[in-house]
Structure formats: structure tokens, C-alpha cells
N, C-alpha and C positions, 0 to 999 in steps of 0.2 A: 214750312212746306207750302207750296202754292196749291190753291184750290183746284182739283182736277176738273170740276164742273164750271170753272170760270170761263167766260167767253174769251177768245183770242183777241178780238177787237171790239171795243165798246162802241155802241152807236153814239153819234153826236146829238141825235134827237132825244129830248127828255120829256117824260110825262110829268104833269103837275100832280103833286101829292095834296089831296084835299082832306083836311082834318075834319073829324066828325066826333060826335058824342052820342049818337043814336043810330043804330044799325038800320032803322026803318027809313032813314033819309038817303040811303045809298041807292043810286039808280040801278035798274035791271040792265043786263047786258043787251046789246043790240047786235045785228048781223053786220058782216062786212068781209073784207078780204083777209086772207091769212097773213099774219105777221109774227114777229118774235119780240118778246119782252125780256129784258134782263133786269131782275130785281136785285137791288143792292141794299143791304141792311146796315145802316150807319148807327143804329142804336146799340145799347149795351145789353139788350135782352133778345132771347129767342122769340121769333114771331111765327104766326101762321099766315100762309098765303091762301086766300079763299076766293074762288070764282063765284060771282053773282050770276046765277042762271037767267035765261030769258024769261023765266017765270018768277024770278026773284028768290028762288031757293039757293041756299049757300052750299058749296061743295069745297071742302078742304083739299088743296092740291099738294100741300107739303109744309115743312117748317124751314125757317131760315135762321141760321145761327148768327150771333152778333158779328158784324163785319163780313158776313158771307154774301155770296151771290148765287143766283139761280137763273138759268136760262129756261124760259117758258114759251111754248108754242101758244099762240092766242089768235084772236081775230080783231079786226078794226071794230070799234064801238063796244068791246067787251069791258066789263067792270071787274076789277080785282080789289078785294077788301083785305086790309091788313089788320090782324087781330093779335092780341097778346096770347100767350099759351093758355091763360085763364078765360079766353074768349071775350075779351073786352075790345070792341072795335076802336081803332085809333085813326084810321083814314083809309082812303081808297084812290085808285087810279082808273082813268078811262082811256083805253087804247085809242091811238090815232091810226092813220093809214100807213105808217112806216115803222120799221124796226126801231125800238126805243129803249132807253134806259129809264127805269123806275126806281128812283132813290128814295128810300125811307129815311128821313132825316133824324138826327139825334133829337131827343125830347127837349 
């Protein structure tokens, strides 16, 4: 059954997934224009999507099933942290100035 939350058309612009092993190295979000990000989970595990605030505080926005997608309103220069359900940080994306696809690659 198709995912009802999946976007009709995927953007051609892709964000770079930056691997990390220490959440303290993740940059804070910056300001910018309103955009849309489509997260795509290509791993075999459920993951958390976490916004890194302008003050560096983390806010969980939701979970993403294996193979799932999520359309997320965001802003240019916002940082999105990807964590395991056990809250281990695995990587992050920094939004650009256009609607973009954020692919979380297989391990």
C-alpha cells in the first residue's frame, strides 16, 4: 500500500547527509526562507527526526519507519539531526534555499 504521506513529486535538489558520532558537533539552525524537505529513510531501522534549534536545543519532530518518507516544512539554513530510537546521533542535514530531498542512506 502506498504511503499516504509520500510527496507526489520528489525534488531533484538533494541535501548532503553528514555522518557524526558526537551530537555536540552538530551546527545550530540558522534563519532563512521557508522551504520544504522530504526525508527518505533507506535504512532498516526506525529513526527520529530532530530539529536543532537556533539555541542548539533539540526538538523531536517525529519518527520515520524503514523505507518511509516524511514531508517537513522547514527553513533555509535549518539543521535536522537523525537519531536512532535509542537517541544515538548518526548524521544531519543542513537545508539549502530550495525544496530538497534528504536521503538517509543505508548503514
